[in-house]
C-alpha positions in Angstrom: -28.8 -28.3 7.3 -32.0 -29.1 9.2 -32.0 -31.4 12.1 -35.1 -33.0 13.5 -33.8 -33.2 17.1 -30.9 -32.3 19.3 -29.5 -35.8 19.0 -29.4 -35.4 15.2 -27.6 -32.1 15.7 -25.0 -33.6 18.0 -24.4 -36.7 15.9 -23.8 -34.5 12.8 -24.8 -37.2 10.4 -22.4 -39.7 12.0 -19.5 -37.4 12.2 -20.3 -35.8 15.5 -17.3 -37.3 17.4 -14.9 -35.8 14.8 -16.7 -32.5 14.6 -17.2 -31.9 18.4 -13.8 -33.4 19.1 -12.2 -30.9 16.8 -14.0 -28.0 18.4 -12.9 -29.3 21.9 -9.3 -29.7 20.9 -9.3 -26.2 19.3 -10.7 -24.7 22.5 -8.1 -26.6 24.6 -5.2 -25.4 22.4 -6.4 -21.8 22.5 -6.9 -21.9 26.3 -3.4 -23.4 26.6 -1.9 -20.7 24.5 -3.6 -18.0 26.6 -2.3 -19.6 29.8 1.2 -19.9 28.4 1.2 -16.3 27.3 0.1 -15.1 30.7 2.8 -17.2 32.4 5.5 -15.8 30.0 4.3 -12.3 30.7 4.5 -12.8 34.5 8.0 -14.3 34.2 9.1 -11.4 32.0 7.8 -8.8 34.4 9.5 -10.6 37.3 12.9 -10.7 35.4 12.6 -7.1 34.3 11.8 -6.1 37.9 14.9 -8.0 39.1 17.1 -6.3 36.5 15.7 -2.9 37.4 16.4 -3.5 41.1 20.0 -4.6 40.4 20.6 -1.6 38.2 19.3 0.7 40.9 21.6 -0.9 43.4 24.6 -0.5 41.1 23.8 3.1 40.6 23.5 3.7 44.3 26.8 1.9 44.9 28.6 4.0 42.3 27.3 7.3 43.7 28.3 6.5 47.2 31.9 5.5 46.3 
């Protein structure tokens, strides 16, 4: 496709709102997924750290008894 101006490019033959809205929503969904994955990873590391600490405490208590 050849566009004569930037406004023609952004209007996409009258479908610009749909096209650019689709791109925008895709970017929002991908960014949301990345944020959720990072939050889940942080939470998992936190829980695993707590489990590791409690296991170490149990081992210390068993060896001192």
